[in-house]
C-alpha positions in Angstrom: 36.9 9.0 96.7 36.4 9.9 100.4 34.9 13.3 101.0 38.1 14.6 102.7 40.1 13.8 99.6 37.5 15.9 97.5 37.6 18.7 99.9 41.5 18.7 99.8 41.4 19.3 96.1 39.7 22.7 96.8 41.5 23.6 100.0 45.3 23.4 100.0 45.3 23.8 103.8 43.3 20.6 104.1 45.5 19.0 101.5 48.7 19.8 103.4 47.4 18.7 106.7 46.0 15.4 105.4 48.8 14.2 103.2 52.0 16.1 104.5 51.1 16.7 108.1 51.8 20.4 107.7 49.9 23.1 109.5 49.8 25.9 106.9 49.7 29.5 107.8 47.5 32.2 106.4 50.4 33.6 104.3 50.8 30.3 102.5 47.0 30.2 101.7 47.3 33.7 100.3 50.3 32.9 98.2 48.4 29.9 96.8 45.5 32.0 95.9 47.7 34.3 94.1 49.5 31.6 92.2 46.1 30.2 91.2 44.8 33.7 90.1 47.9 34.1 87.8 48.0 30.6 86.6 44.4 31.4 85.2 45.3 34.5 83.4 45.6 34.2 79.6 48.9 36.1 79.6 52.3 34.9 80.6 52.7 35.9 84.2 55.8 36.2 86.3 55.9 36.3 90.2 58.6 36.8 92.8 57.9 35.9 96.5 60.4 37.0 99.0 60.3 35.6 102.5 62.7 35.0 105.3 64.9 32.0 105.9 63.5 29.1 108.0 59.8 29.8 107.1 59.3 26.4 105.3 59.6 27.9 101.8 61.1 25.0 100.0 58.8 22.5 101.6 55.8 24.4 100.4 56.6 25.7 97.0 58.7 22.6 95.9 56.7 19.9 97.4 53.1 20.7 98.8 52.2 23.1 95.9 53.2 21.0 93.1 51.7 17.9 94.6 48.4 19.7 95.0 48.5 21.1 91.5 49.0 17.5 90.2 46.4 16.0 92.0 43.9 18.6 90.7 45.0 18.0 87.1 47.4 15.1 86.1 47.9 16.6 82.7 50.0 19.4 84.3 53.6 19.8 83.0 56.1 21.8 85.2 59.5 22.2 86.1 61.2 22.7 89.6 64.5 24.7 89.3 67.2 25.5 91.8 70.7 26.8 91.8 72.2 23.5 91.1 71.1 20.2 89.4 71.7 18.3 92.6 69.2 20.5 94.7 66.6 20.5 91.8 66.8 16.7 91.6 66.4 16.4 95.3 63.2 18.4 95.2 61.8 16.5 92.4 62.8 13.1 94.0 60.8 14.1 97.2 57.7 14.9 95.0 58.2 11.6 93.2 58.3 9.7 96.5 55.1 11.5 97.8 53.4 10.1 94.7 54.6 6.5 95.2 54.5 5.9 99.0 51.5 3.9 100.2 51.9 5.0 103.8 50.9 8.3 105.6 53.9 10.6 106.3 55.1 10.5 110.0 56.1 14.0 111.5 59.4 14.3 113.4 58.9 14.6 117.2 60.6 18.2 117.2 58.0 19.4 114.6 55.2 18.0 116.5 56.4 19.5 119.9 56.6 23.1 118.4 53.4 22.6 116.6 54.5 23.1 112.9 53.5 19.5 111.8 51.5 16.5 112.8 51.4 12.8 111.5 49.6 12.9 108.0 46.1 11.2 107.8 46.4 9.5 104.5 48.7 9.0 101.5 48.2 10.4 98.0 48.1 7.0 96.4 45.5 5.7 98.9 43.0 8.6 98.3 43.7 9.3 94.5 45.0 6.0 93.1 48.1 5.1 91.4 50.5 7.9 90.0 53.5 5.8 88.9 52.6 4.4 85.4 52.5 0.6 85.4 54.7 0.5 82.0 58.3 0.6 83.3 59.5 2.1 80.1 57.8 5.3 81.1 60.2 7.6 82.9 60.0 7.7 86.5 63.4 9.2 87.6 65.0 11.8 90.0 65.3 14.4 87.1 61.8 14.0 85.9 58.8 11.6 85.9 55.4 11.1 84.2 52.3 10.4 86.3 49.6 8.0 85.1 46.6 9.8 83.7 42.9 9.0 85.0 41.6 5.7 83.8 45.0 4.1 83.9 46.3 5.6 80.6 49.8 6.6 80.6 50.7 10.0 79.3 52.2 10.3 75.7 52.9 14.0 76.2 56.5 15.2 75.2 57.6 16.7 78.5 57.5 14.9 81.9 54.8 15.8 84.5 57.7 17.5 86.5 61.2 18.0 85.5 64.3 19.0 87.3 66.6 21.8 86.3 69.6 23.6 87.9 70.8 26.9 86.4 73.6 25.1 84.5 71.3 22.4 83.0 70.8 22.0 79.3 67.1 22.7 78.7 66.9 21.0 75.2 63.9 23.1 74.1 61.7 22.2 77.1 58.8 24.6 77.6 56.3 24.3 80.4 53.0 25.9 81.5 54.4 26.2 85.1 58.0 26.8 86.4 58.8 26.9 90.0 62.4 28.2 90.9 63.6 27.7 94.5 66.5 29.7 95.9 68.4 30.2 92.7 70.9 32.7 94.2 73.7 31.6 96.3 75.7 34.7 97.5 78.8 32.6 98.1 78.9 31.9 94.4 78.1 35.4 93.3 80.9 37.4 94.7 82.2 38.7 91.5 80.4 41.1 89.1 81.0 38.4 86.3 79.2 35.8 87.9 76.2 37.9 88.8 76.1 39.2 85.2 76.2 35.6 83.8 73.2 34.6 86.1 71.0 37.6 85.0 71.8 36.9 81.3 71.1 33.2 81.6 67.9 33.9 83.7 66.5 36.2 80.9 67.9 34.2 77.9 67.3 30.7 79.1 65.0 30.3 82.2 62.4 32.8 81.4 62.1 31.4 77.8 61.1 27.9 79.2 57.6 29.2 79.8 54.8 28.4 77.3 52.3 31.4 76.3 49.9 31.8 79.0 52.2 30.1 81.6 53.4 31.1 85.1 56.9 31.5 86.4 57.2 31.5 90.2 60.5 32.5 91.8 60.7 32.2 95.6 63.6 33.2 97.7 65.0 35.1 100.6 66.8 38.4 100.1 70.5 38.0 101.0 72.0 40.6 98.7 71.0 43.9 97.3 72.1 42.8 94.0 70.3 39.3 93.7 68.4 37.8 91.1 65.0 38.7 92.5 66.0 42.5 92.4 67.0 42.1 88.8 63.7 40.6 87.9 61.7 43.1 89.9 63.4 46.1 88.0 62.3 44.6 84.7 59.9 46.7 82.6 56.9 45.0 81.0 54.8 45.6 77.9 51.4 45.2 79.7 50.1 47.8 82.2 47.6 46.0 84.4 44.6 47.8 85.7 45.0 49.0 89.3 48.8 48.6 89.0 51.7 51.1 88.4 52.6 50.5 84.9 55.3 48.5 83.0 56.2 45.9 85.6 57.0 42.4 84.2 57.1 40.6 87.7 54.3 40.7 90.3 55.8 40.8 93.8 54.8 39.3 97.2 56.8 40.2 100.2 56.5 38.2 103.6 58.2 39.9 106.4 59.1 38.1 109.7 57.4 41.0 111.6 55.0 43.7 110.6 55.6 46.5 113.2 52.8 48.6 111.8 50.3 45.9 112.8 52.0 45.2 116.2 49.7 44.5 119.0 52.3 43.2 121.3 50.5 39.8 121.1 53.9 37.9 121.1 53.2 34.7 123.0 53.8 31.2 121.8 50.0 31.0 120.7 50.1 34.5 118.9 47.8 34.8 116.0 49.7 34.9 112.8 49.7 37.7 110.4 47.2 37.4 107.7 47.9 39.2 104.3 44.3 38.8 103.4 43.1 40.9 106.4 46.1 42.6 108.1 44.0 44.3 110.7 42.5 41.1 111.9 45.7 39.1 112.4 48.7 39.4 114.4 52.1 40.9 113.6 54.3 37.8 113.3 54.2 36.0 110.0 55.0 32.5 111.4 55.0 32.8 115.2 55.8 29.1 115.6 59.0 29.2 113.4 60.1 32.9 114.0 58.8 33.9 117.6 59.2 37.5 118.7 62.1 36.6 120.8 64.0 35.5 117.9 62.9 38.6 115.9 64.3 40.8 118.8 67.5 39.1 118.8 68.1 39.1 115.2 67.2 42.8 115.0 69.7 43.6 117.7 72.5 41.4 116.6 72.3 40.9 112.9 73.2 44.0 110.7 71.3 42.6 107.8 68.1 42.0 109.6 66.1 44.5 107.4 67.2 42.7 104.2 67.3 39.0 105.5 64.2 38.9 107.7 62.2 41.9 106.5 63.2 41.5 102.7 63.9 45.1 102.3 66.3 46.8 100.0 69.3 48.9 101.0 67.9 52.0 102.8 66.7 54.5 100.1 68.2 57.5 101.8 71.8 56.1 101.9 71.8 55.2 98.0 73.2 57.7 95.3 70.3 57.1 93.4 66.8 55.9 94.4 65.3 53.3 92.3 62.0 55.1 92.1 63.9 57.8 90.3 65.0 55.5 87.6 61.7 53.7 87.2 59.4 56.6 87.7 56.3 56.9 89.8 55.1 58.6 93.0 56.9 58.4 96.1 54.6 56.8 98.7 55.8 59.1 101.5 56.2 62.4 100.0 53.9 62.1 97.0 56.5 63.4 94.8 56.2 62.3 91.2 59.3 61.4 89.3 59.5 61.1 85.5 61.8 58.0 85.4 64.9 57.5 83.4 64.0 54.4 81.0 63.1 54.6 77.4 61.1 51.4 77.1 61.0 51.6 73.3 64.7 52.6 72.6 67.3 50.1 71.7 71.1 50.3 71.8 72.7 52.6 69.3 69.3 54.5 68.8 69.3 58.3 69.0 65.9 60.0 69.2 65.0 61.9 66.2 64.5 65.6 66.1 66.2 66.6 69.2 66.3 70.4 69.7 69.6 72.2 70.3 73.1 70.8 69.9 74.4 67.5 70.5 77.6 66.3 72.3 78.8 62.8 71.5 81.1 61.7 74.2 82.6 58.2 75.3 83.7 57.7 78.9 86.0 54.7 79.9 87.1 53.5 83.2 89.8 50.7 82.5 91.0 48.5 85.2 94.5 46.9 85.8 92.6 43.7 86.2 91.1 44.1 82.7 87.5 44.6 83.7 86.4 47.8 81.9 83.3 50.0 81.9 82.9 52.0 78.8 79.9 54.3 78.0 78.9 56.2 75.0 76.7 59.3 75.7 74.8 61.8 73.4 74.1 64.8 75.5 71.4 67.4 74.2 72.6 70.9 74.9 70.5 73.9 75.1 72.2 77.3 74.5 70.5 78.9 77.6 70.4 76.0 80.0 73.3 74.0 79.1 73.2 70.0 79.0 69.7 68.6 79.2 69.1 65.0 78.7 71.9 62.5 78.7 71.3 59.6 76.3 73.0 56.4 77.1 73.8 55.1 73.5 75.8 51.9 74.3 77.7 50.5 77.1 80.6 47.9 77.4 81.3 46.2 80.7 83.5 43.2 80.6 87.1 42.0 80.8 89.2 43.2 77.8 92.8 44.4 77.0 94.3 47.3 75.5 94.4 45.7 72.2 90.6 45.2 72.4 90.3 48.9 73.1 92.2 49.8 69.9 94.8 48.1 67.9 96.7 48.4 64.5 97.1 45.4 62.1 100.0 45.8 59.8 98.8 43.2 57.4 95.5 44.8 56.7 96.6 48.3 57.5 93.6 49.0 59.4 92.5 49.8 63.1 90.5 47.3 65.1 88.8 47.4 68.5 85.9 49.0 70.2 87.2 52.7 69.7 87.3 52.1 66.0 83.9 50.3 66.0 82.1 53.0 68.0 83.7 56.0 66.3 82.6 54.7 62.7 79.1 53.9 64.0 78.8 57.3 65.6 79.5 58.8 62.2 76.7 56.6 60.7 74.3 57.7 63.1 74.9 61.2 62.6 76.5 62.0 65.9 80.1 61.8 65.7 82.0 61.0 68.9 84.2 64.2 69.7 85.8 63.1 73.0 87.0 60.0 74.5 87.6 60.5 78.2 89.7 57.7 79.8 90.5 57.4 83.5 94.2 58.3 84.0 95.2 55.2 85.9 98.1 52.9 85.1 96.2 51.1 82.5 95.1 54.2 80.6 98.6 55.8 80.7 100.0 52.5 79.2 97.2 52.7 76.4 97.9 56.4 75.6 101.6 55.8 74.9 101.0 53.8 72.0 101.9 55.6 68.6 99.0 54.0 66.8 96.6 55.8 69.2 98.1 59.2 68.1 97.6 58.2 64.4 94.1 57.1 65.1 93.4 60.5 66.9 94.6 62.4 63.9 92.6 60.1 61.5 89.3 60.7 63.2 90.1 64.4 64.6 88.8 63.5 68.1 90.1 64.5 71.6 91.3 61.8 74.0 91.3 63.3 77.5 92.5 61.7 80.7 90.6 61.8 84.1 92.0 61.5 87.5 89.5 59.9 89.7 91.2 60.0 93.1 91.6 63.7 93.4 87.9 64.6 92.9 85.9 61.5 93.7 84.7 62.7 97.1 84.8 66.4 96.5 81.6 68.1 98.0 81.1 70.3 94.9 82.1 68.0 92.1 82.4 64.5 93.5 80.2 61.4 92.5 77.2 62.5 94.5 76.5 65.3 92.0 75.2 62.7 89.3 72.3 61.7 91.5 70.1 64.7 90.7 70.5 63.9 86.9 68.5 60.7 87.6 66.1 62.2 90.1 64.8 64.7 87.4 64.9 62.2 84.5 67.7 64.0 82.7 69.6 60.6 82.4 67.9 58.4 79.5 68.5 54.6 79.4 67.9 52.4 76.4 65.5 49.9 78.1 63.6 48.0 75.3 62.6 44.8 77.1 63.2 42.2 74.4 66.8 43.3 73.6 70.2 43.5 75.2 69.6 47.3 75.9 67.8 46.6 79.3 70.5 44.1 80.4 73.3 46.6 79.7 71.4 49.6 81.2 70.7 47.6 84.4 74.3 47.2 85.1 74.5 50.9 85.5 71.2 51.0 87.4 72.4 48.4 89.9 75.5 50.2 90.8 74.1 53.9 91.0 71.3 52.6 93.2 73.9 50.9 95.5 76.7 53.3 95.6 78.8 53.6 97.8 77.9 50.3 99.4 77.9 48.2 96.2 80.5 45.7 95.3 81.5 47.5 92.0 81.4 51.1 91.0 83.1 51.1 87.6 79.8 52.1 85.8 79.2 54.9 88.3 82.7 56.4 87.6 82.3 56.1 84.0 79.1 58.2 84.3 80.8 60.6 86.6 83.5 61.2 84.3 80.9 62.6 81.9 79.4 65.0 84.4 82.8 66.2 85.7 83.9 67.0 82.2 80.4 68.5 81.0 81.2 72.0 81.9 84.4 72.3 79.8 82.8 70.4 76.8 79.6 72.6 76.8 81.9 75.8 76.9 83.7 74.5 74.0 80.5 73.8 72.1 78.5 76.9 72.8 80.5 79.3 74.8 82.3 80.9 71.8 79.6 80.7 69.2 77.8 83.8 70.3 79.3 86.2 72.8 75.7 87.2 73.7 74.8 83.8 75.0 77.8 83.8 77.6 79.1 80.6 79.1 76.8 78.2 80.8 77.7 77.2 84.4 76.3 74.1 86.0 73.9 74.8 88.8 75.8 72.6 91.2 78.9 74.6 91.0 77.1 77.9 91.4 79.8 80.3 92.4 82.7 77.9 92.2 85.3 77.7 89.3 85.1 74.4 87.6 88.3 72.3 87.8 90.1 71.0 84.9 90.7 67.3 84.5 94.3 66.2 84.0 
């Protein structure tokens, strides 16, 4: 083996230049170092890399990096995933061709002209020998292939060296030590809440489960939507708190911005020094000057309203959101140094009520039915202190999906029994020792239709509960009583969300988190409204609970209404 080939195995910059004609940037070398560091960990590791479009993401992560890893160790087993089967197979086919071509790759004249590529100096087969097995019976296809092991012995391992999978593929029990996912989120296909929820559930229940113990999952994508799959992953809690990190995060995160204004030295020429994440003070301020020069940065910044998200990989501005994600996750604000307790109960599952809660408990369900059959229903248990009023609001369960009035509550003549979510939750609340006393339902057309049924009245008499209507449009934007009043409950950790990481609790709670951290700019707000129904009605509910028990106690008044008189929901 020639000395250059040996050097390339230790240096991906040399490897990319010699076999693919690519001139790697410092940030790509940095990403490789982080990948190798996590791959060497004895724990399962998860990594999200966000970087701007047009920065050569797919070529590097789905071609150069897996080729380098394979040349270093032919026993590797991995998958390359994407949003569709077709795209994933295209990536794997490109990798397969790199392992079978006998000639060095020729760069395009345009890439040579701008300086992002040159003609390759050698081929992988020329320097490292044959990769395609000599036995035609061994798989060498677009959706997966085996490489020949050293000494000319074909592999007998169960999984191919590299396999292609789209999000809709059947995984058939495949498990690998390394999974590379490229641009799995297509905003054009994720316009509905249903499609986004389906993607999140498939990611957690299928994609993540393909990783072997001690393996590495890498997701790389650009940010195009505040509610994309990378944001979902970054909000996941974890069971291991690593030294030097803020605790409880499942995914590591690397952000590559197009421009770093904090390090701007006005060195913006075509030969500008690129930004180096390994030493930010030594490099320039542009991540990839040849692909994203400052003139383009300025143009996008002035003309693209989504510049901060698409090119700087930033979330929606914190100041504009109803709830800051930091309030939910807990931690220290990097700007103000204020410490937030957080709202997630990482050890609590759905339908679990903390034991030995002091004070009295209110058990309330709020429902935001939709004429389009998309419902948001939340069950809350509120701890009430006689002096301070409601303290913690524990989310016990949440239902958010399409359903009809009969799914909410129905009567079956044959069995002479009630069925539906209302019956199930009411019975369960008695089993848990916190009987639901109030069902608060938005007073829209769907709710009025529901409440006119005779069996609803019989069910109310059966359980001795109150079903109360709530009119959203009259009070939603009210300065004193509107939706914005729920923000402080998250800020001070008074909202408690079931967030046990290996159950459906986190998935359901995350739907509420996604909406409150994007309101009023999110695509949906039904779970926000359901929570607000609780806050709006709490003054009346608390007064009913504690206001008449002891005249000396008096009637509790929430701080946000101060000198105002609480309104009465319709």
